[in-house]
Each structure stands twice: as structure tokens, then as C-alpha cells.
MOPAC internal coordinates of N, CA, C and O (Angstrom, degrees):
PM7 1SCF
backbone

  N    0.0000 0     0.00 0     0.00 0    0    0    0
  C    1.4740 1     0.00 0     0.00 0    1    0    0
  C    1.4933 1   110.12 1     0.00 0    2    1    0
  O    1.2310 1   121.32 1   151.60 1    3    2    1
  N    1.4284 1   115.08 1   -28.40 1    3    2    1
  C    1.4494 1   118.02 1   179.32 1    5    3    2
  C    1.4973 1   112.27 1   -67.77 1    6    5    3
  O    1.2310 1   121.18 1   151.16 1    7    6    5
  N    1.4169 1   115.34 1   -28.84 1    7    6    5
  C    1.5148 1   115.57 1  -178.38 1    9    7    6
  C    1.5178 1   105.56 1   -71.70 1   10    9    7
  O    1.2310 1   118.82 1   141.39 1   11   10    9
  N    1.3634 1   119.85 1   -38.61 1   11   10    9
  C    1.4812 1   119.48 1  -179.40 1   13   11   10
  C    1.5329 1   108.55 1   -62.47 1   14   13   11
  O    1.2310 1   119.13 1   133.96 1   15   14   13
  N    1.3335 1   119.26 1   -46.04 1   15   14   13
  C    1.4269 1   118.04 1  -178.98 1   17   15   14
  C    1.4978 1   112.95 1   -64.95 1   18   17   15
  O    1.2310 1   119.21 1   144.38 1   19   18   17
  N    1.3804 1   119.12 1   -35.62 1   19   18   17
  C    1.3886 1   122.53 1   176.70 1   21   19   18
  C    1.5440 1   116.67 1   -64.07 1   22   21   19
  O    1.2310 1   120.13 1   149.97 1   23   22   21
  N    1.3321 1   117.35 1   -30.03 1   23   22   21
  C    1.4533 1   124.38 1  -179.88 1   25   23   22
  C    1.5548 1   110.24 1  -118.99 1   26   25   23
  O    1.2310 1   119.88 1  -147.21 1   27   26   25
  N    1.3180 1   117.84 1    32.79 1   27   26   25
  C    1.4478 1   122.02 1  -175.16 1   29   27   26
  C    1.5671 1   110.66 1   -61.30 1   30   29   27
  O    1.2310 1   119.42 1   146.55 1   31   30   29
  N    1.3132 1   118.71 1   -33.45 1   31   30   29
  C    1.4299 1   119.33 1  -179.63 1   33   31   30
  C    1.5066 1   114.97 1   -61.88 1   34   33   31
  O    1.2310 1   122.22 1   140.10 1   35   34   33
  N    1.3589 1   113.35 1   -39.90 1   35   34   33
  C    1.4569 1   121.43 1   173.59 1   37   35   34
  C    1.5044 1   111.50 1   -57.72 1   38   37   35
  O    1.2310 1   121.59 1   130.60 1   39   38   37
  N    1.2981 1   114.56 1   -49.40 1   39   38   37
  C    1.4590 1   118.82 1  -174.83 1   41   39   38
  C    1.6295 1   112.81 1   -68.29 1   42   41   39
  O    1.2310 1   122.94 1   145.44 1   43   42   41
  N    1.3021 1   111.97 1   -34.56 1   43   42   41
  C    1.5256 1   117.19 1   176.52 1   45   43   42
  C    1.4743 1   109.35 1   -66.61 1   46   45   43
  O    1.2310 1   117.63 1   138.10 1   47   46   45
  N    1.3385 1   122.11 1   -41.90 1   47   46   45
  C    1.4499 1   124.20 1   178.16 1   49   47   46
  C    1.4762 1   107.65 1   -65.94 1   50   49   47
  O    1.2310 1   116.98 1   137.64 1   51   50   49
  N    1.3836 1   123.35 1   -42.36 1   51   50   49
  C    1.4628 1   124.47 1  -179.25 1   53   51   50
  C    1.4713 1   107.05 1   -61.91 1   54   53   51
  O    1.2310 1   118.23 1   129.34 1   55   54   53
  N    1.2903 1   120.98 1   -50.66 1   55   54   53
  C    1.4184 1   124.34 1  -174.80 1   57   55   54
  C    1.5283 1   112.42 1   -63.48 1   58   57   55
  O    1.2310 1   119.98 1   139.09 1   59   58   57
  N    1.3885 1   117.64 1   -40.91 1   59   58   57
  C    1.4331 1   122.72 1   179.19 1   61   59   58
  C    1.5775 1   111.32 1   -64.86 1   62   61   59
  O    1.2310 1   120.78 1   134.66 1   63   62   61
  N    1.3097 1   116.12 1   -45.34 1   63   62   61
  C    1.4604 1   121.87 1  -179.56 1   65   63   62
  C    1.5539 1   109.55 1   -62.22 1   66   65   63
  O    1.2310 1   123.16 1   129.44 1   67   66   65
  N    1.3471 1   111.54 1   -50.56 1   67   66   65
  C    1.5007 1   113.01 1  -177.55 1   69   67   66
  C    1.5157 1   113.13 1   -64.29 1   70   69   67
  O    1.2310 1   121.31 1   142.30 1   71   70   69
  N    1.3952 1   115.11 1   -37.70 1   71   70   69
  C    1.4958 1   116.68 1   176.30 1   73   71   70
  C    1.4768 1   112.69 1   -64.19 1   74   73   71
  O    1.2310 1   120.95 1   142.05 1   75   74   73
  N    1.2563 1   115.79 1   -37.95 1   75   74   73
  C    1.5257 1   123.82 1   179.95 1   77   75   74
  C    1.5475 1   108.00 1   -63.84 1   78   77   75
  O    1.2310 1   123.46 1   136.27 1   79   78   77
  N    1.3280 1   110.96 1   -43.73 1   79   78   77
  C    1.5068 1   116.03 1  -179.63 1   81   79   78
  C    1.5117 1   113.57 1   -63.22 1   82   81   79
  O    1.2310 1   121.25 1   143.56 1   83   82   81
  N    1.3686 1   115.22 1   -36.44 1   83   82   81
  C    1.4933 1   121.48 1  -179.07 1   85   83   82
  C    1.4601 1   106.27 1   -71.24 1   86   85   83
  O    1.2310 1   118.99 1   137.36 1   87   86   85
  N    1.3834 1   119.53 1   -42.64 1   87   86   85
  C    1.4177 1   121.05 1   179.96 1   89   87   86
  C    1.5214 1   113.33 1   -63.35 1   90   89   87
  O    1.2310 1   119.13 1   142.19 1   91   90   89
  N    1.3245 1   119.27 1   -37.81 1   91   90   89
  C    1.4185 1   123.33 1   174.12 1   93   91   90
  C    1.6084 1   111.60 1   -66.72 1   94   93   91
  O    1.2310 1   123.21 1   136.76 1   95   94   93
  N    1.2778 1   111.45 1   -43.24 1   95   94   93
  C    1.5040 1   118.95 1  -179.45 1   97   95   94
  C    1.6288 1   105.19 1   -57.14 1   98   97   95
  O    1.2310 1   120.23 1   133.61 1   99   98   97
  N    1.3326 1   117.17 1   -46.39 1   99   98   97
  C    1.5574 1   117.60 1  -175.08 1  101   99   98
  C    1.5481 1   105.91 1   -65.57 1  102  101   99
  O    1.2310 1   118.08 1   147.70 1  103  102  101
  N    1.3116 1   121.27 1   -32.30 1  103  102  101
  C    1.5023 1   120.54 1  -172.05 1  105  103  102
  C    1.6170 1   111.64 1   -79.74 1  106  105  103
  O    1.2310 1   121.02 1   164.09 1  107  106  105
  N    1.2966 1   115.65 1   -15.91 1  107  106  105
  C    1.5661 1   119.75 1  -173.49 1  109  107  106
  C    1.5663 1   104.74 1   -82.74 1  110  109  107
  O    1.2310 1   123.22 1   -37.56 1  111  110  109
  N    1.3317 1   111.43 1   142.44 1  111  110  109
  C    1.4319 1   119.91 1   173.51 1  113  111  110
  C    1.4654 1   114.15 1   -55.25 1  114  113  111
  O    1.2310 1   118.82 1   -45.65 1  115  114  113
  N    1.2958 1   119.86 1   134.35 1  115  114  113
  C    1.5198 1   122.20 1  -171.46 1  117  115  114
  C    1.5442 1   113.85 1   -69.84 1  118  117  115
  O    1.2310 1   120.88 1   165.57 1  119  118  117
  N    1.3818 1   115.93 1   -14.43 1  119  118  117
  C    1.4933 1   115.16 1   176.77 1  121  119  118
  C    1.5110 1   109.15 1   -90.80 1  122  121  119
  O    1.2310 1   118.61 1   175.43 1  123  122  121
  N    1.3652 1   120.25 1    -4.57 1  123  122  121
  C    1.4323 1   116.78 1  -170.84 1  125  123  122
  C    1.5003 1   113.55 1   -82.72 1  126  125  123
  O    1.2310 1   120.19 1   -35.60 1  127  126  125
  N    1.3626 1   117.24 1   144.40 1  127  126  125
  C    1.3947 1   120.00 1   176.79 1  129  127  126
  C    1.5287 1   112.46 1   -75.01 1  130  129  127
  O    1.2310 1   121.12 1   175.34 1  131  130  129
  N    1.3416 1   115.47 1    -4.66 1  131  130  129
  C    1.4478 1   122.08 1   173.35 1  133  131  130
  C    1.4726 1   115.32 1   -62.45 1  134  133  131
  O    1.2310 1   120.07 1   150.65 1  135  134  133
  N    1.3732 1   117.47 1   -29.35 1  135  134  133
  C    1.4186 1   121.38 1   178.34 1  137  135  134
  C    1.4950 1   111.73 1   -62.28 1  138  137  135
  O    1.2310 1   121.60 1   134.62 1  139  138  137
  N    1.3921 1   114.54 1   -45.38 1  139  138  137
  C    1.4049 1   120.80 1   177.89 1  141  139  138
  C    1.5761 1   115.85 1   -59.59 1  142  141  139
  O    1.2310 1   123.69 1   139.14 1  143  142  141
  N    1.3842 1   110.52 1   -40.86 1  143  142  141
  C    1.4469 1   117.72 1   172.55 1  145  143  142
  C    1.5050 1   112.78 1   -63.08 1  146  145  143
  O    1.2310 1   120.95 1   135.57 1  147  146  145
  N    1.2220 1   115.79 1   -44.43 1  147  146  145
  C    1.5254 1   120.00 1   179.08 1  149  147  146
  C    1.5911 1   110.92 1   -59.24 1  150  149  147
  O    1.2310 1   122.94 1   131.53 1  151  150  149
  N    1.3361 1   111.97 1   -48.47 1  151  150  149
  C    1.4862 1   114.59 1   177.21 1  153  151  150
  C    1.4546 1   112.81 1   -61.66 1  154  153  151
  O    1.2310 1   117.87 1   146.15 1  155  154  153
  N    1.3875 1   121.66 1   -33.85 1  155  154  153
  C    1.4254 1   120.91 1   173.27 1  157  155  154
  C    1.5503 1   113.19 1   -62.95 1  158  157  155
  O    1.2310 1   122.61 1   132.58 1  159  158  157
  N    1.3639 1   112.60 1   -47.42 1  159  158  157
  C    1.5621 1   117.56 1   176.05 1  161  159  158
  C    1.5150 1   109.30 1   -54.10 1  162  161  159
  O    1.2310 1   119.95 1   128.90 1  163  162  161
  N    1.2415 1   117.69 1   -51.10 1  163  162  161
  C    1.4738 1   122.07 1  -178.37 1  165  163  162
  C    1.5153 1   112.11 1   -56.06 1  166  165  163
  O    1.2310 1   121.00 1   137.11 1  167  166  165
  N    1.3771 1   115.69 1   -42.89 1  167  166  165
  C    1.4652 1   120.35 1  -178.27 1  169  167  166
  C    1.5906 1   108.98 1   -68.66 1  170  169  167
  O    1.2310 1   120.35 1   137.56 1  171  170  169
  N    1.3678 1   116.93 1   -42.44 1  171  170  169
  C    1.3744 1   121.11 1   179.01 1  173  171  170
  C    1.5752 1   112.72 1   -62.36 1  174  173  171
  O    1.2310 1   122.80 1   138.19 1  175  174  173
  N    1.3667 1   112.23 1   -41.81 1  175  174  173
  C    1.4489 1   114.81 1   173.63 1  177  175  174
  C    1.5106 1   114.67 1   -60.41 1  178  177  175
  O    1.2310 1   121.50 1   135.40 1  179  178  177
  N    1.3101 1   114.74 1   -44.60 1  179  178  177
  C    1.5591 1   119.73 1   173.05 1  181  179  178
  C    1.5221 1   108.16 1   -49.21 1  182  181  179
  O    1.2310 1   119.62 1   123.12 1  183  182  181
  N    1.2445 1   118.33 1   -56.88 1  183  182  181
  C    1.4852 1   125.04 1  -173.46 1  185  183  182
  C    1.5839 1   108.11 1   -56.18 1  186  185  183
  O    1.2310 1   122.63 1   126.36 1  187  186  185
  N    1.4093 1   112.58 1   -53.64 1  187  186  185
  C    1.4399 1   117.60 1  -176.47 1  189  187  186
  C    1.5693 1   108.71 1   -61.91 1  190  189  187
  O    1.2310 1   119.83 1   140.68 1  191  190  189
  N    1.2977 1   117.92 1   -39.32 1  191  190  189
  C    1.5099 1   120.80 1   179.89 1  193  191  190
  C    1.5089 1   109.15 1   -60.66 1  194  193  191
  O    1.2310 1   121.14 1   133.89 1  195  194  193
  N    1.2715 1   115.42 1   -46.11 1  195  194  193
  C    1.4866 1   118.38 1  -175.82 1  197  195  194
  C    1.5028 1   112.04 1   -65.92 1  198  197  195
  O    1.2310 1   121.49 1   141.73 1  199  198  197
  N    1.3023 1   114.76 1   -38.27 1  199  198  197
  C    1.5346 1   118.91 1  -179.31 1  201  199  198
  C    1.5450 1   104.69 1   -68.79 1  202  201  199
  O    1.2310 1   118.76 1   134.16 1  203  202  201
  N    1.3252 1   119.96 1   -45.84 1  203  202  201
  C    1.4664 1   125.29 1  -177.04 1  205  203  202
  C    1.5120 1   107.65 1   -63.02 1  206  205  203
  O    1.2310 1   118.05 1   134.88 1  207  206  205
  N    1.2834 1   121.31 1   -45.12 1  207  206  205
  C    1.4052 1   122.92 1  -178.70 1  209  207  206
  C    1.5341 1   114.76 1   -61.16 1  210  209  207
  O    1.2310 1   122.52 1   137.16 1  211  210  209
  N    1.3230 1   112.77 1   -42.84 1  211  210  209
  C    1.5580 1   118.66 1  -177.24 1  213  211  210
  C    1.5398 1   105.82 1   -78.18 1  214  213  211
  O    1.2310 1   119.59 1   151.03 1  215  214  213
  N    1.3283 1   118.38 1   -28.97 1  215  214  213
  C    1.4432 1   111.66 1  -177.44 1  217  215  214
  C    1.5363 1   109.33 1   -76.37 1  218  217  215
  O    1.2310 1   118.56 1   153.90 1  219  218  217
  N    1.3259 1   120.35 1   -26.10 1  219  218  217
  C    1.4798 1   123.71 1   173.42 1  221  219  218
  C    1.5771 1   112.58 1   -69.19 1  222  221  219
  O    1.2310 1   123.91 1   148.64 1  223  222  221
  N    1.3438 1   110.11 1   -31.36 1  223  222  221
  C    1.4949 1   113.86 1   179.26 1  225  223  222
  C    1.5005 1   110.00 1   -86.07 1  226  225  223
  O    1.2310 1   120.18 1   179.71 1  227  226  225
  N    1.3711 1   117.27 1    -0.29 1  227  226  225
  C    1.4793 1   115.75 1   177.50 1  229  227  226
  C    1.4911 1   117.58 1    68.05 1  230  229  227
  O    1.2310 1   122.09 1  -156.88 1  231  230  229
  N    1.3212 1   113.60 1    23.12 1  231  230  229
  C    1.5534 1   116.71 1   178.31 1  233  231  230
  C    1.5387 1   108.06 1  -129.45 1  234  233  231
  O    1.2310 1   120.14 1  -149.41 1  235  234  233
  N    1.3017 1   117.33 1    30.59 1  235  234  233
  C    1.4529 1   118.71 1   175.49 1  237  235  234
  C    1.5006 1   113.98 1   -74.22 1  238  237  235
  O    1.2310 1   120.89 1   -50.41 1  239  238  237
  N    1.2702 1   115.90 1   129.59 1  239  238  237
  C    1.4957 1   118.91 1  -179.19 1  241  239  238
  C    1.6187 1   107.09 1  -136.67 1  242  241  239
  O    1.2310 1   120.09 1    -9.37 1  243  242  241
  N    1.2830 1   117.44 1   170.63 1  243  242  241
  C    1.4406 1   121.25 1   174.69 1  245  243  242
  C    1.5356 1   111.75 1   -64.10 1  246  245  243
  O    1.2310 1   120.52 1   144.52 1  247  246  245
  N    1.3316 1   116.62 1   -35.48 1  247  246  245
  C    1.3877 1   119.33 1   178.25 1  249  247  246
  C    1.4648 1   115.61 1   -63.21 1  250  249  247
  O    1.2310 1   120.92 1   142.76 1  251  250  249
  N    1.4391 1   115.85 1   -37.24 1  251  250  249
  C    1.4011 1   119.57 1   178.48 1  253  251  250
  C    1.6209 1   113.28 1   -71.26 1  254  253  251
  O    1.2310 1   123.51 1   142.40 1  255  254  253
  N    1.3697 1   110.87 1   -37.60 1  255  254  253
  C    1.4378 1   115.70 1   176.24 1  257  255  254
  C    1.5296 1   111.78 1   -59.96 1  258  257  255
  O    1.2310 1   121.93 1   132.94 1  259  258  257
  N    1.2342 1   113.91 1   -47.06 1  259  258  257
  C    1.4887 1   123.13 1  -179.44 1  261  259  258
  C    1.5211 1   109.13 1   -61.56 1  262  261  259
  O    1.2310 1   120.97 1   139.03 1  263  262  261
  N    1.3133 1   115.74 1   -40.97 1  263  262  261
  C    1.5005 1   120.74 1   178.54 1  265  263  262
  C    1.5182 1   110.53 1   -60.53 1  266  265  263
  O    1.2310 1   118.89 1   129.55 1  267  266  265
  N    1.3334 1   119.73 1   -50.45 1  267  266  265
  C    1.4401 1   124.28 1   179.25 1  269  267  266
  C    1.5468 1   110.73 1   -63.48 1  270  269  267
  O    1.2310 1   120.07 1   142.44 1  271  270  269
  N    1.3387 1   117.47 1   -37.56 1  271  270  269
  C    1.5181 1   116.40 1   178.70 1  273  271  270
  C    1.5620 1   106.32 1   -66.01 1  274  273  271
  O    1.2310 1   120.42 1   130.46 1  275  274  273
  N    1.3169 1   116.80 1   -49.54 1  275  274  273
  C    1.5125 1   119.45 1  -172.38 1  277  275  274
  C    1.5788 1   108.82 1   -65.06 1  278  277  275
  O    1.2310 1   118.42 1   139.77 1  279  278  277
  N    1.3065 1   120.62 1   -40.23 1  279  278  277
  C    1.4780 1   122.23 1   178.42 1  281  279  278
  C    1.5258 1   107.14 1   -68.26 1  282  281  279
  O    1.2310 1   117.97 1   138.21 1  283  282  281
  N    1.3079 1   121.48 1   -41.79 1  283  282  281
  C    1.4881 1   123.32 1   179.74 1  285  283  282
  C    1.5303 1   106.96 1   -59.36 1  286  285  283
  O    1.2310 1   121.10 1   126.88 1  287  286  285
  N    1.3755 1   115.50 1   -53.12 1  287  286  285
  C    1.4241 1   118.13 1  -178.96 1  289  287  286
  C    1.5732 1   116.17 1   -62.37 1  290  289  287
  O    1.2310 1   120.76 1   146.14 1  291  290  289
  N    1.2925 1   116.15 1   -33.86 1  291  290  289
  C    1.3649 1   120.06 1   172.80 1  293  291  290
  C    1.5413 1   113.71 1   -60.90 1  294  293  291
  O    1.2310 1   124.00 1   126.52 1  295  294  293
  N    1.3500 1   109.93 1   -53.48 1  295  294  293
  C    1.5095 1   115.30 1   169.77 1  297  295  294
  C    1.4817 1   119.00 1   -47.36 1  298  297  295
  O    1.2310 1   121.62 1   136.19 1  299  298  297
  N    1.3125 1   114.51 1   -43.81 1  299  298  297
  C    1.4761 1   124.25 1  -176.55 1  301  299  298
  C    1.5672 1   105.21 1   -67.03 1  302  301  299
  O    1.2310 1   119.92 1   128.51 1  303  302  301
  N    1.3082 1   117.75 1   -51.49 1  303  302  301
  C    1.4883 1   123.12 1  -179.84 1  305  303  302
  C    1.4668 1   108.74 1   -54.42 1  306  305  303
  O    1.2310 1   117.54 1   127.53 1  307  306  305
  N    1.3291 1   122.28 1   -52.47 1  307  306  305
  C    1.4668 1   127.07 1  -177.53 1  309  307  306
  C    1.6701 1   108.14 1   -59.39 1  310  309  307
  O    1.2310 1   122.32 1   134.19 1  311  310  309
  N    1.2000 1   113.17 1   -45.81 1  311  310  309
  C    1.5326 1   113.83 1  -177.20 1  313  311  310
  C    1.5633 1   106.82 1   -67.66 1  314  313  311
  O    1.2310 1   118.76 1   137.00 1  315  314  313
  N    1.3276 1   119.97 1   -43.00 1  315  314  313
  C    1.4796 1   121.62 1   175.49 1  317  315  314
  C    1.5390 1   113.54 1   -55.33 1  318  317  315
  O    1.2310 1   122.58 1   140.33 1  319  318  317
  N    1.4052 1   112.67 1   -39.67 1  319  318  317
  C    1.4288 1   116.69 1  -176.32 1  321  319  318
  C    1.4570 1   107.96 1   -66.01 1  322  321  319
  O    1.2310 1   118.78 1   137.61 1  323  322  321
  N    1.3412 1   119.93 1   -42.39 1  323  322  321
  C    1.4604 1   123.76 1   179.65 1  325  323  322
  C    1.4873 1   114.65 1   -65.63 1  326  325  323
  O    1.2310 1   119.69 1   141.23 1  327  326  325
  N    1.3226 1   118.20 1   -38.77 1  327  326  325
  C    1.5475 1   121.04 1  -179.48 1  329  327  326
  C    1.4309 1   110.90 1   -80.68 1  330  329  327
  O    1.2310 1   118.02 1   146.95 1  331  330  329
  N    1.3242 1   121.38 1   -33.05 1  331  330  329
  C    1.4737 1   123.76 1  -177.98 1  333  331  330
  C    1.5148 1   114.08 1   -90.63 1  334  333  331
  O    1.2310 1   121.73 1   161.98 1  335  334  333
  N    1.3315 1   114.29 1   -18.02 1  335  334  333
  C    1.5506 1   122.14 1   175.42 1  337  335  334
  C    1.3914 1   111.37 1    61.53 1  338  337  335
  O    1.2310 1   120.10 1   180.00 1  339  338  337

């Protein structure tokens, strides 16, 4: 819990951007290719945020970068599966 309080500003920004991305996603017409682009931007932000967060904590490693890339891609694939059906 102390780690969360220590880096609360990072988590607030992450939550705000992801929530804003979801709100925009829900407002876009379902047949629009813009949804896919927005999902890609949200995923790239998540990956960038994770790398930035760990680099400021001085514990960034290749394993962590790969983890954020894989989790971001997994989220993207799941979201695309649900919107493309």
C-alpha cells in the first residue's frame, strides 16, 4: 500500500487516461475503424506508462518491458475479439 501512495500521481494519470479512452470508445460509432485506432492508442499509452513508471523507480528491465507489451497486446486482442466478434 505504501508503494501505491508513493506513486499515486502515476496511478491517477493511468486511471484517468484509461477511463477517458473507454468513454471515447463507447461514444464512437461501432462500424468505425476509429475504434481500432483508439484501442491501439490506449494500448500504446499503457505500455509507455508502464515503462516510464518503472524507469523512474529505477527497476526497469527487459522482463518488465516484455511483460507490459504482452499484457497490452493481450488486452488489445481481447477487445478486438469482442468488437469484431
